[in-house]
DSSP file (Angstrom, degrees, kcal/mol; ACC not computed):
  #  RESIDUE AA STRUCTURE BP1 BP2  ACC     N-H-->O    O-->H-N    N-H-->O    O-->H-N    TCO  KAPPA ALPHA  PHI   PSI    X-CA   Y-CA   Z-CA
    1    1 A X     >        0   0    0      0, 0.0     4,-2.0     0, 0.0     5,-0.2   0.000 360.0 360.0 360.0 -37.4   36.5    2.0  -26.5
    2    2 A X  H  >  +     0   0    0      1,-0.2     4,-1.8     2,-0.2     5,-0.1   0.902 360.0  48.8 -58.7 -43.5   38.6    2.0  -29.6
    3    3 A X  H  > S+     0   0    0      1,-0.2     4,-1.5     2,-0.2    -1,-0.2   0.845 110.1  51.8 -70.1 -33.2   40.9   -0.7  -28.4
    4    4 A X  H  > S+     0   0    0      2,-0.2     4,-1.1     1,-0.2    -1,-0.2   0.858 109.0  49.9 -69.5 -34.2   37.8   -2.9  -27.4
    5    5 A X  H  X S+     0   0    0     -4,-2.0     4,-0.5     1,-0.2    -2,-0.2   0.848 112.0  50.0 -75.7 -30.7   36.3   -2.5  -31.0
    6    6 A X  H  < S+     0   0    0     -4,-1.8     4,-0.4     1,-0.2    -2,-0.2   0.847 112.3  46.8 -71.9 -29.5   39.7   -3.5  -32.5
    7    7 A X  H  X S+     0   0    0     -4,-1.5     4,-2.0     1,-0.2    -2,-0.2   0.654  91.7  83.8 -85.5 -17.1   39.9   -6.5  -30.3
    8    8 A X  H  X S+     0   0    0     -4,-1.1     4,-3.2     2,-0.2     5,-0.2   0.883  85.1  53.9 -51.0 -55.0   36.2   -7.7  -30.9
    9    9 A X  H  X S+     0   0    0     -4,-0.5     4,-2.7     1,-0.2     5,-0.2   0.952 112.5  46.2 -46.3 -51.9   36.9   -9.7  -34.2
   10   10 A X  H  > S+     0   0    0     -4,-0.4     4,-2.2     1,-0.2    -1,-0.2   0.910 114.1  48.3 -61.3 -41.8   39.6  -11.7  -32.5
   11   11 A X  H  X S+     0   0    0     -4,-2.0     4,-2.6     2,-0.2    -1,-0.2   0.947 111.2  48.4 -64.1 -46.2   37.4  -12.3  -29.4
   12   12 A X  H  X S+     0   0    0     -4,-3.2     4,-3.2     2,-0.2     5,-0.3   0.897 110.9  50.8 -57.8 -44.2   34.4  -13.4  -31.5
   13   13 A X  H  X S+     0   0    0     -4,-2.7     4,-2.4    -5,-0.2     5,-0.2   0.975 115.5  43.8 -59.4 -55.2   36.6  -15.9  -33.6
   14   14 A X  H  X S+     0   0    0     -4,-2.2     4,-1.6    -5,-0.2    -2,-0.2   0.892 114.8  48.5 -55.0 -49.0   38.0  -17.4  -30.3
   15   15 A X  H  X S+     0   0    0     -4,-2.6     4,-2.4     1,-0.2     5,-0.3   0.925 113.2  46.9 -57.6 -56.2   34.6  -17.5  -28.6
   16   16 A X  H  X S+     0   0    0     -4,-3.2     4,-2.1     1,-0.2    -1,-0.2   0.877 111.3  51.5 -61.0 -38.7   32.9  -19.1  -31.6
   17   17 A X  H  < S+     0   0    0     -4,-2.4    -1,-0.2    -5,-0.3    -2,-0.2   0.871 116.9  40.0 -68.6 -31.9   35.8  -21.7  -32.0
   18   18 A X  H  < S+     0   0    0     -4,-1.6    -2,-0.2    -5,-0.2    -1,-0.2   0.833 132.5  17.5 -91.4 -28.1   35.6  -22.7  -28.4
   19   19 A X  H  < S+     0   0    0     -4,-2.4    -3,-0.2    -5,-0.2    -2,-0.2   0.559  86.5 116.0-119.9 -10.7   31.7  -22.7  -27.8
   20   20 A X     <  -     0   0    0     -4,-2.1     2,-0.4    -5,-0.3    -4,-0.0  -0.362  43.0-165.4 -68.7 145.1   29.9  -22.8  -31.1
   21   21 A X        -     0   0    0     -2,-0.1     2,-0.2     0, 0.0    -2,-0.0  -1.000  21.6-120.0-130.3 129.7   27.7  -25.9  -31.8
   22   22 A X        -     0   0    0     -2,-0.4     2,-0.0     1,-0.1    -2,-0.0  -0.526  34.5-116.6 -64.8 127.5   26.3  -27.0  -35.1
   23   23 A X        -     0   0    0     -2,-0.2    -1,-0.1     1,-0.1     3,-0.1  -0.293  12.7-127.2 -59.0 150.5   22.5  -27.2  -35.1
   24   24 A X  S    S+     0   0    0      1,-0.2     2,-0.4     2,-0.0    -1,-0.1   0.903  96.0  24.6 -64.3 -41.8   20.9  -30.6  -35.7
   25   25 A X        -     0   0    0      2,-0.1    -1,-0.2     1,-0.1    -2,-0.0  -0.965  62.7-147.4-131.3 144.1   18.8  -29.1  -38.5
   26   26 A X        +     0   0    0     -2,-0.4     2,-0.3    -3,-0.1    -1,-0.1   0.314  67.4 114.9 -89.6   9.0   19.3  -26.0  -40.7
   27   27 A X        -     0   0    0      1,-0.0     2,-0.7     2,-0.0    -2,-0.1  -0.630  68.8-129.6 -86.2 132.2   15.4  -25.4  -40.8
   28   28 A X        -     0   0    0     -2,-0.3    -2,-0.1     1,-0.1    -1,-0.0  -0.776  25.0-177.4 -80.5 116.2   14.3  -22.2  -39.2
   29   29 A X        +     0   0    0     -2,-0.7    -1,-0.1     2,-0.1     2,-0.1   0.229  37.7 123.4-104.1   8.9   11.5  -23.1  -36.7
   30   30 A X        -     0   0    0      1,-0.0     2,-0.3     0, 0.0    -2,-0.0  -0.508  52.5-143.0 -68.5 143.8   10.6  -19.6  -35.5
   31   31 A X        -     0   0    0     -2,-0.1    -2,-0.1     1,-0.1     3,-0.0  -0.797  20.0-100.3-107.3 153.3    7.1  -18.7  -36.0
   32   32 A X        -     0   0    0     -2,-0.3     2,-0.4     1,-0.1    -1,-0.1  -0.286  40.3-104.3 -66.1 155.8    5.7  -15.3  -37.0
   33   33 A X        -     0   0    0      2,-0.0     2,-0.1     1,-0.0    -1,-0.1  -0.674  37.6-135.9 -80.7 133.0    4.3  -13.0  -34.4
   34   34 A X    >   -     0   0    0     -2,-0.4     3,-0.9     1,-0.1    -1,-0.0  -0.428  18.3-114.3 -87.4 164.9    0.5  -13.0  -34.6
   35   35 A X  T 3  S+     0   0    0      1,-0.3    -1,-0.1    -2,-0.1    -2,-0.0   0.842 116.8  54.5 -68.2 -35.1   -1.6   -9.9  -34.3
   36   36 A X  T 3  S+     0   0    0      2,-0.0     2,-0.6     0, 0.0    -1,-0.3   0.682  86.8  95.7 -74.3 -13.3   -3.1  -11.0  -31.0
   37   37 A X    <   -     0   0    0     -3,-0.9     2,-0.7     4,-0.0     3,-0.1  -0.683  58.7-168.4 -74.7 114.0    0.4  -11.5  -29.5
   38   38 A X    >>  -     0   0    0     -2,-0.6     4,-2.2     1,-0.2     3,-1.0  -0.937   9.8-167.5-110.2 110.2    1.3   -8.3  -27.6
   39   39 A X  H 3> S+     0   0    0     -2,-0.7     4,-2.4     1,-0.2    -1,-0.2   0.761  85.3  66.5 -64.7 -31.4    4.9   -8.2  -26.6
   40   40 A X  H 34 S+     0   0    0      1,-0.2    -1,-0.2     2,-0.2    -3,-0.0   0.763 112.6  33.7 -62.5 -24.1    4.4   -5.4  -24.3
   41   41 A X  H X4 S+     0   0    0     -3,-1.0     3,-0.8     3,-0.1    -2,-0.2   0.830 117.0  54.3 -95.3 -39.0    2.3   -7.8  -22.1
   42   42 A X  H 3< S+     0   0    0     -4,-2.2     2,-0.8     1,-0.3    -2,-0.2   0.878 103.6  55.0 -61.3 -40.3    4.2  -10.9  -22.8
   43   43 A X  T 3< S+     0   0    0     -4,-2.4    43,-0.3    -5,-0.1    -1,-0.3  -0.244  91.7  99.5 -88.5  46.9    7.5   -9.6  -21.8
   44   44 A X  S <  S-     0   0    0     -2,-0.8     2,-0.6    -3,-0.8    41,-0.2  -0.761  82.2-102.1-124.1 168.7    6.5   -8.4  -18.3
   45   45 A X  E     -A   84   0A   0     39,-3.1    39,-2.7    -2,-0.3     2,-0.4  -0.861  51.6-162.8 -89.8 125.7    6.8   -9.8  -14.8
   46   46 A X  E     +A   83   0A   0     -2,-0.6     2,-0.3    37,-0.2    37,-0.2  -0.931  20.4 173.2-122.4 137.0    3.2  -11.2  -14.1
   47   47 A X  E     -A   82   0A   0     35,-1.9    35,-2.9    -2,-0.4     2,-0.5  -0.944  27.7-127.7-130.5 154.9    1.3  -12.2  -11.0
   48   48 A X  E     +A   81   0A   0     -2,-0.3     2,-0.3    33,-0.2    33,-0.2  -0.880  31.8 177.1-104.2 135.5   -2.2  -13.3  -10.5
   49   49 A X  E     -A   80   0A   0     31,-2.9    31,-3.2    -2,-0.5     2,-0.4  -0.899  26.0-121.4-131.5 163.0   -4.3  -11.5   -7.9
   50   50 A X  E     -A   79   0A   0     -2,-0.3     2,-0.5    29,-0.2     8,-0.3  -0.875  25.1-123.2-105.5 142.2   -7.8  -11.6   -6.7
   51   51 A X        -     0   0    0     27,-2.0    26,-2.2    -2,-0.4     6,-0.2  -0.683  29.0-134.4 -86.4 128.4  -10.1   -8.6   -6.8
   52   52 A X    >   -     0   0    0      4,-2.5     3,-1.7    -2,-0.5    26,-0.2  -0.120  28.1 -96.9 -72.3 176.7  -11.5   -7.7   -3.4
   53   53 A X  T 3  S+     0   0    0      1,-0.3    23,-0.1    23,-0.1    22,-0.1   0.743 127.1  50.1 -75.2 -19.8  -15.1   -6.8   -2.7
   54   54 A X  T 3  S-     0   0    0      2,-0.1    -1,-0.3     0, 0.0    -2,-0.1   0.092 123.5-105.8-102.4  22.0  -14.3   -3.0   -2.8
   55   55 A X  S <  S+     0   0    0     -3,-1.7    11,-3.2     1,-0.2     2,-0.3   0.839  74.2 139.1  61.3  40.3  -12.5   -3.6   -6.3
   56   56 A X  E     -D   65   0B   0      9,-0.2    -4,-2.5    -6,-0.0     2,-0.4  -0.883  33.1-168.8-113.1 146.3   -9.0   -3.3   -5.0
   57   57 A X  E     -D   64   0B   0      7,-2.4     7,-3.6    -2,-0.3     2,-0.5  -0.998  12.3-148.1-131.9 138.7   -5.8   -5.4   -5.9
   58   58 A X  E     +D   63   0B   0     -2,-0.4     2,-0.3    -8,-0.3     5,-0.2  -0.900  22.4 166.2-110.2 135.6   -2.6   -5.2   -4.0
   59   59 A X  E >   -D   62   0B   0      3,-2.4     3,-0.8    -2,-0.5    -2,-0.1  -0.952  67.9  -9.7-148.8 123.1    0.7   -5.7   -5.8
   60   60 A X  T 3  S-     0   0    0     -2,-0.3     3,-0.1     1,-0.2    -1,-0.1   0.923 128.8 -51.7  52.1  52.0    4.2   -4.8   -4.4
   61   61 A X  T 3  S+     0   0    0      1,-0.2     2,-0.4    -3,-0.0    -1,-0.2   0.699 117.4 111.1  68.0  19.1    2.9   -2.9   -1.4
   62   62 A X  E <   -D   59   0B   0     -3,-0.8    -3,-2.4    43,-0.0     2,-0.5  -0.983  58.9-143.4-126.7 139.6    0.6   -0.8   -3.6
   63   63 A X  E     -D   58   0B   0     41,-0.5    41,-2.7    -2,-0.4     2,-0.5  -0.877  12.9-158.5-108.7 129.3   -3.2   -1.0   -3.7
   64   64 A X  E     -DE  57 103B   0     -7,-3.6    -7,-2.4    -2,-0.5     2,-0.6  -0.923   5.9-148.6-109.1 125.9   -4.8   -0.5   -7.0
   65   65 A X  E     -DE  56 102B   0     37,-3.1    37,-1.8    -2,-0.5    -9,-0.2  -0.850  18.7-132.6 -95.1 110.2   -8.4    0.6   -7.1
   66   66 A X  E     - E   0 101B   0    -11,-3.2     2,-0.6    -2,-0.6    35,-0.3  -0.413  14.4-152.3 -68.6 136.1  -10.3   -0.8  -10.3
   67   67 A X  E     + E   0 100B   0     33,-2.4    33,-0.6    -2,-0.1     2,-0.3  -0.953  32.7 146.8-110.5 112.5  -12.2    1.9  -12.2
   68   68 A X        -     0   0    0     -2,-0.6     4,-0.1     2,-0.2    31,-0.0  -0.960  52.4-141.6-146.1 161.2  -15.2    0.4  -14.0
   69   69 A X  S    S+     0   0    0     -2,-0.3     3,-0.1     2,-0.1    -1,-0.1   0.483  78.3  99.6 -95.3  -8.8  -18.8    1.1  -15.2
   70   70 A X  S    S-     0   0    0      1,-0.1    -2,-0.2     2,-0.1     2,-0.1  -0.299  91.8 -86.5 -73.0 164.8  -19.7   -2.5  -14.4
   71   71 A X    >   -     0   0    0      1,-0.1     3,-0.9     2,-0.0     4,-0.4  -0.466  36.6-122.7 -63.2 146.7  -21.5   -3.4  -11.2
   72   72 A X  G >> S+     0   0    0      1,-0.2     4,-1.0     2,-0.2     3,-0.7   0.723 108.2  62.1 -63.7 -26.0  -19.0   -4.1   -8.4
   73   73 A X  G 34 S+     0   0    0      1,-0.2    -1,-0.2     2,-0.2    -2,-0.0   0.700  94.0  65.7 -81.9 -18.3  -20.4   -7.7   -7.8
   74   74 A X  G <4 S+     0   0    0     -3,-0.9    -1,-0.2     1,-0.2    -2,-0.2   0.752 111.3  31.6 -75.9 -15.7  -19.4   -8.7  -11.4
   75   75 A X  T X4 S+     0   0    0     -3,-0.7     3,-2.5    -4,-0.4   -24,-0.3   0.583  88.1 121.8-109.8 -13.3  -15.8   -8.3  -10.7
   76   76 A X  T 3< S+     0   0    0     -4,-1.0   -24,-0.2     1,-0.3   -23,-0.1  -0.173  89.4   3.8 -53.2 141.5  -15.6   -9.2   -7.0
   77   77 A X  T 3  S+     0   0    0    -26,-2.2    -1,-0.3     1,-0.2     2,-0.2   0.626  97.2 148.5  47.3  22.1  -13.3  -12.2   -6.4
   78   78 A X    <   -     0   0    0     -3,-2.5   -27,-2.0   -26,-0.2     2,-0.5  -0.527  49.7-117.0 -76.3 147.0  -12.4  -12.1  -10.1
   79   79 A X  E     -A   50   0A   0    -29,-0.2    16,-0.4    -2,-0.2     2,-0.3  -0.734  35.0-176.9 -86.7 127.6   -8.8  -13.2  -11.1
   80   80 A X  E     -A   49   0A   0    -31,-3.2   -31,-2.9    -2,-0.5     2,-0.6  -0.923  24.3-131.1-124.3 153.8   -6.7  -10.6  -12.7
   81   81 A X  E     -AB  48  93A   0     12,-2.6    12,-2.6    -2,-0.3     2,-0.7  -0.910  18.4-156.1-102.1 113.0   -3.1  -10.7  -14.2
   82   82 A X  E     -AB  47  92A   0    -35,-2.9   -35,-1.9    -2,-0.6     2,-0.5  -0.832  12.1-167.0 -95.5 119.5   -1.0   -7.9  -12.9
   83   83 A X  E     -AB  46  91A   0      8,-3.1     8,-2.5    -2,-0.7     2,-0.5  -0.886   8.4-173.6-110.3 126.1    1.8   -7.1  -15.4
   84   84 A X  E     -AB  45  90A   0    -39,-2.7   -39,-3.1    -2,-0.5     6,-0.2  -0.984  13.1-153.3-126.2 126.4    4.8   -4.9  -14.6
   85   85 A X    >   -     0   0    0      4,-2.4     3,-1.4    -2,-0.5   -41,-0.1  -0.213  38.0 -88.2 -90.2-173.8    7.3   -4.1  -17.4
   86   86 A X  T 3  S+     0   0    0    -43,-0.3    -1,-0.1     1,-0.3   -42,-0.1   0.862 127.6  54.5 -68.4 -37.9   11.0   -3.2  -17.0
   87   87 A X  T 3  S-     0   0    0      2,-0.1    -1,-0.3     1,-0.1    -3,-0.0   0.577 119.1-108.9 -74.5  -6.4   10.2    0.5  -16.6
   88   88 A X    <   +     0   0    0     -3,-1.4     2,-0.2     1,-0.3    -2,-0.1   0.484  68.4 146.3  89.0  10.2    7.8   -0.2  -13.6
   89   89 A X        -     0   0    0      1,-0.0    -4,-2.4    -5,-0.0     2,-0.4  -0.608  37.9-145.3 -77.8 142.5    4.6    0.6  -15.5
   90   90 A X  E     -B   84   0A   0     -2,-0.2     2,-0.4    -6,-0.2    -6,-0.2  -0.884  16.8-174.9-111.4 136.2    1.7   -1.7  -14.3
   91   91 A X  E     -B   83   0A   0     -8,-2.5    -8,-3.1    -2,-0.4     2,-0.5  -0.986  11.5-152.5-122.5 140.4   -1.2   -3.1  -16.4
   92   92 A X  E     -BC  82  99A   0      7,-0.5     7,-2.9    -2,-0.4     2,-0.4  -0.973  11.9-164.8-121.3 126.7   -4.0   -5.1  -15.0
   93   93 A X  E     -BC  81  98A   0    -12,-2.6   -12,-2.6    -2,-0.5     2,-0.5  -0.883  11.2-174.3-117.1 137.3   -5.8   -7.6  -17.2
   94   94 A X  S    S-     0   0    0      3,-2.8     3,-0.3    -2,-0.4   -14,-0.1  -0.952  85.3 -13.4-129.5 112.2   -9.1   -9.3  -16.6
   95   95 A X  S    S-     0   0    0     -2,-0.5    -1,-0.2   -16,-0.4     3,-0.1   0.924 131.0 -55.5  60.3  43.6  -10.0  -11.9  -19.2
   96   96 A X  S    S+     0   0    0      1,-0.2     2,-0.4    -3,-0.0    -1,-0.2   0.734 115.3 118.6  64.6  24.6   -7.1  -10.5  -21.4
   97   97 A X        -     0   0    0     -3,-0.3    -3,-2.8     0, 0.0    -1,-0.2  -0.975  69.0-115.0-120.1 138.4   -8.6   -7.0  -21.3
   98   98 A X  E     -C   93   0A   0     -2,-0.4     2,-0.4    -5,-0.2    -5,-0.2  -0.459  29.4-152.2 -65.1 134.9   -6.9   -4.0  -19.8
   99   99 A X  E     -C   92   0A   0     -7,-2.9    -7,-0.5    -2,-0.2     2,-0.2  -0.897  12.8-123.2-110.3 145.8   -8.6   -2.5  -16.8
  100  100 A X  E     +E   67   0B   0    -33,-0.6   -33,-2.4    -2,-0.4     2,-0.3  -0.601  40.0 168.8 -81.4 146.2   -8.5    1.2  -15.7
  101  101 A X  E     -E   66   0B   0    -35,-0.3     2,-0.3    -2,-0.2   -35,-0.2  -0.951  27.2-148.9-146.1 168.2   -7.3    1.8  -12.2
  102  102 A X  E     -E   65   0B   0    -37,-1.8   -37,-3.1    -2,-0.3     2,-0.6  -0.945  33.8-103.3-130.1 164.1   -6.2    4.3   -9.9
  103  103 A X  E     -E   64   0B   0     -2,-0.3     2,-0.6   -39,-0.2   -39,-0.2  -0.753  36.7-135.1 -85.1 122.2   -3.6    4.1   -7.0
  104  104 A X        -     0   0    0    -41,-2.7   -41,-0.5    -2,-0.6     2,-0.4  -0.696  18.8-156.9 -76.3 113.9   -5.5    3.9   -3.8
  105  105 A X        -     0   0    0     -2,-0.6     2,-0.2   -43,-0.1     3,-0.1  -0.793  14.0-127.3 -94.9 133.8   -4.0    6.2   -1.2
  106  106 A X        -     0   0    0     -2,-0.4     3,-0.1     1,-0.1    -1,-0.0  -0.475  31.9 -99.3 -75.0 151.5   -4.6    5.6    2.4
  107  107 A X        -     0   0    0     -2,-0.2    -1,-0.1     1,-0.1     2,-0.1  -0.381  45.2-106.5 -66.6 146.6   -5.9    8.4    4.5
  108  108 A X        -     0   0    0      1,-0.1    -1,-0.1    -3,-0.1    -3,-0.0  -0.395  46.2 -82.2 -75.4 155.2   -3.3   10.1    6.5
  109  109 A X        -     0   0    0      1,-0.1    -1,-0.1    -2,-0.1    -3,-0.0  -0.269  31.9-145.4 -52.4 131.8   -3.1    9.5   10.1
  110  110 A X  S    S+     0   0    0     -3,-0.1     2,-0.4     2,-0.0    -1,-0.1   0.822  83.7  59.5 -74.5 -30.9   -5.5   11.6   12.2
  111  111 A X  S    S-     0   0    0      0, 0.0     2,-0.4     0, 0.0    -2,-0.1  -0.759  78.3-146.5 -97.1 141.8   -3.2   12.0   15.2
  112  112 A X        -     0   0    0     -2,-0.4     2,-0.4     1,-0.0    -2,-0.0  -0.844  19.5-110.7-109.3 147.2    0.1   13.6   14.6
  113  113 A X        -     0   0    0     -2,-0.4     2,-0.3     1,-0.0    -1,-0.0  -0.562  37.8-177.0 -75.8 127.2    3.2   12.8   16.4
  114  114 A X        -     0   0    0     -2,-0.4     2,-0.1     3,-0.0    -1,-0.0  -0.910  23.8-118.6-126.2 152.6    4.4   15.4   18.8
  115  115 A X     >  -     0   0    0     -2,-0.3     4,-1.8     1,-0.1     3,-0.2  -0.449  34.2-105.7 -88.8 170.5    7.5   15.6   21.0
  116  116 A X  H  > S+     0   0    0      1,-0.2     4,-2.3     2,-0.2     5,-0.2   0.828 114.1  61.0 -64.9 -31.3    7.2   15.9   24.8
  117  117 A X  H  > S+     0   0    0      1,-0.2     4,-1.1     2,-0.2    -1,-0.2   0.955 112.5  37.8 -63.9 -46.7    8.2   19.6   25.0
  118  118 A X  H  > S+     0   0    0      1,-0.2     4,-0.8     2,-0.2    -1,-0.2   0.772 112.3  59.3 -79.3 -21.0    5.1   20.7   22.9
  119  119 A X  H >X S+     0   0    0     -4,-1.8     4,-1.1     2,-0.2     3,-1.1   0.948 101.5  55.4 -68.8 -49.5    3.0   18.0   24.5
  120  120 A X  H 3< S+     0   0    0     -4,-2.3     3,-0.4     1,-0.3    -2,-0.2   0.815 104.6  53.5 -41.8 -45.1    3.6   19.6   27.9
  121  121 A X  H 3< S+     0   0    0     -4,-1.1    -1,-0.3     1,-0.2    -2,-0.2   0.745 108.5  50.5 -70.7 -29.2    2.3   22.9   26.6
  122  122 A X  H << S+     0   0    0     -3,-1.1     2,-0.4    -4,-0.8    -1,-0.2   0.689  83.9  97.4 -86.2 -20.9   -0.9   21.3   25.5
  123  123 A X     <  -     0   0    0     -4,-1.1     2,-0.3    -3,-0.4    -4,-0.0  -0.578  60.7-156.4 -78.9 124.7   -1.9   19.5   28.7
  124  124 A X        -     0   0    0     -2,-0.4     3,-0.1     1,-0.1    -2,-0.1  -0.675  24.1-104.1 -98.7 153.9   -4.4   21.6   30.7
  125  125 A X        -     0   0    0     -2,-0.3     3,-0.1     1,-0.1    -1,-0.1  -0.436  51.9 -87.9 -74.5 154.7   -4.8   21.2   34.5
  126  126 A X        -     0   0    0      1,-0.1     2,-0.3    -2,-0.1    -1,-0.1  -0.197  51.1 -95.6 -62.8 158.1   -8.0   19.2   35.4
  127  127 A X        -     0   0    0     -3,-0.1     2,-0.4     0, 0.0    -1,-0.1  -0.560  39.9-171.2 -74.0 131.0  -11.2   21.2   35.9
  128  128 A X        -     0   0    0     -2,-0.3     2,-0.0    -3,-0.1    -3,-0.0  -0.989  25.6-112.3-122.4 141.6  -12.2   22.4   39.3
  129  129 A X        -     0   0    0     -2,-0.4     0, 0.0     1,-0.1     0, 0.0  -0.332  36.4-102.4 -66.7 150.5  -15.4   23.9   40.2
  130  130 A X    >   -     0   0    0      1,-0.1     3,-1.6     2,-0.1     6,-0.2  -0.141  37.2 -99.6 -63.0 167.5  -15.6   27.6   41.3
  131  131 A X  T 3  S+     0   0    0      1,-0.3    -1,-0.1     5,-0.0    -2,-0.1   0.844 121.8  47.5 -60.6 -30.2  -16.0   28.5   44.9
  132  132 A X  T 3  S+     0   0    0      4,-0.0    -1,-0.3     3,-0.0     2,-0.2   0.363  83.0 125.4 -94.3   9.3  -19.8   29.1   44.6
  133  133 A X  S X> S-     0   0    0     -3,-1.6     3,-1.9     1,-0.1     4,-0.7  -0.453  70.4-121.5 -68.6 136.4  -20.5   25.9   42.8
  134  134 A X  H >> S+     0   0    0      1,-0.3     3,-1.6     2,-0.2     4,-0.8   0.840 110.0  63.2 -42.6 -41.8  -23.2   23.5   44.3
  135  135 A X  H >4 S+     0   0    0      1,-0.3     3,-0.7     2,-0.2    -1,-0.3   0.832  97.5  56.8 -60.2 -32.2  -20.7   20.7   44.5
  136  136 A X  H <4 S+     0   0    0     -3,-1.9    -1,-0.3    -6,-0.2    -2,-0.2   0.718 104.8  52.0 -71.4 -21.3  -18.6   22.7   47.0
  137  137 A X  H X< S+     0   0    0     -3,-1.6     3,-2.1    -4,-0.7     4,-0.3   0.577  80.4 118.3 -91.1 -10.7  -21.6   23.1   49.4
  138  138 A X  T << S+     0   0    0     -4,-0.8    -3,-0.0    -3,-0.7    10,-0.0  -0.364  78.3  16.4 -66.3 143.8  -22.4   19.5   49.5
  139  139 A X  T 3  S+     0   0    0      1,-0.0     9,-1.3     7,-0.0     8,-0.6   0.442  98.2 105.2  73.0   5.0  -22.0   18.1   53.0
  140  140 A X  S <  S-     0   0    0     -3,-2.1     7,-1.3     1,-0.2     2,-0.4   0.909  85.8 -36.4 -76.3 -88.2  -22.1   21.3   54.7
  141  141 A X  E     -F  146   0C   0     -4,-0.3     2,-0.5     5,-0.2     5,-0.2  -0.996  39.3-171.4-142.7 138.1  -25.5   21.9   56.4
  142  142 A X  E >  S-F  145   0C   0      3,-2.4     3,-1.8    -2,-0.4     0, 0.0  -0.993  87.0 -12.6-124.7 122.4  -29.0   21.1   55.6
  143  143 A X  T 3  S-     0   0    0     -2,-0.5    -1,-0.1     1,-0.3     3,-0.1   0.885 129.5 -55.8  49.4  43.2  -31.5   22.8   58.1
  144  144 A X  T 3  S+     0   0    0      1,-0.2     2,-0.4    -3,-0.1    -1,-0.3   0.422 115.1 111.4  77.8  -1.4  -28.7   23.7   60.3
  145  145 A X  E <  S-F  142   0C   0     -3,-1.8    -3,-2.4     1,-0.0    -1,-0.2  -0.922  70.5-117.2-110.8 130.3  -27.4   20.3   60.8
  146  146 A X  E     -F  141   0C   0     -2,-0.4    -5,-0.2    -5,-0.2    -6,-0.1  -0.330  20.8-166.3 -64.2 141.3  -24.1   19.0   59.4
  147  147 A X  S    S+     0   0    0     -7,-1.3     2,-0.4    -8,-0.6    -1,-0.1   0.901  74.9  30.1 -95.6 -47.1  -24.4   16.2   56.8
  148  148 A X  S    S-     0   0    0     -9,-1.3     2,-0.4    -8,-0.3    -1,-0.3  -0.898  70.3-167.6-115.4 140.8  -20.8   15.0   56.7
  149  149 A X        -     0   0    0     -2,-0.4     2,-0.1    -3,-0.1    -9,-0.0  -0.931  23.9-116.1-120.5 147.3  -18.4   15.1   59.6
  150  150 A X    >>  -     0   0    0     -2,-0.4     3,-0.7     1,-0.1     4,-0.6  -0.478  26.8-119.7 -76.0 157.5  -14.6   14.6   59.7
  151  151 A X  T 34 S+     0   0    0      1,-0.2     3,-0.1     2,-0.2    -1,-0.1   0.686 113.2  64.0 -68.6 -22.5  -13.4   11.6   61.7
  152  152 A X  T >4 S+     0   0    0      1,-0.2     3,-0.9     2,-0.2    -1,-0.2   0.842  96.2  56.8 -69.0 -32.4  -11.4   14.1   63.8
  153  153 A X  G X4 S+     0   0    0     -3,-0.7     3,-0.7     1,-0.2    -1,-0.2   0.788 103.4  54.6 -75.2 -23.2  -14.6   15.7   65.0
  154  154 A X  G 3< S+     0   0    0     -4,-0.6    -1,-0.2     1,-0.2    -2,-0.2   0.343  76.8  99.0 -90.3  12.5  -15.9   12.2   66.3
  155  155 A X  G <         0   0    0     -3,-0.9    -1,-0.2     1,-0.2    -2,-0.1   0.554 360.0 360.0 -72.1 -17.1  -12.8   11.7   68.5
  156  156 A X    <         0   0    0     -3,-0.7    -1,-0.2    -4,-0.1    -2,-0.1   0.454 360.0 360.0 -72.4 360.0  -14.7   12.8   71.7
């Protein structure tokens, strides 16, 4: 670092000699920053989004839920400006006013993924009626006469 700092004056002199250009005018045309100019908003990455009917805005795969005391219909389909600064902080502006928001988290999946070994332990055998269940007596005899006969009995 000391060598770089020692070389810096020589580098700047060479750089300015090769690339410096005299301005057309010596007048300083910079204008002062106004009170309404907010550099924290101006110097951000900005995109326009539309508010959905449930007051959400999606930006970079994140859903933001707008928090407001206004009726929902007043903001529905409204255009907002989503501003992200260098550190990743997000501001949402509606008519140049900051809106409060929360990050909307999707509900977790209701079914969980299981492996085949644990799945085999959870599968139950199909239900079968007990021996004295009425379904088991179906087709036996009503008034001493058989209701259903096997095809092997009709072979005579």
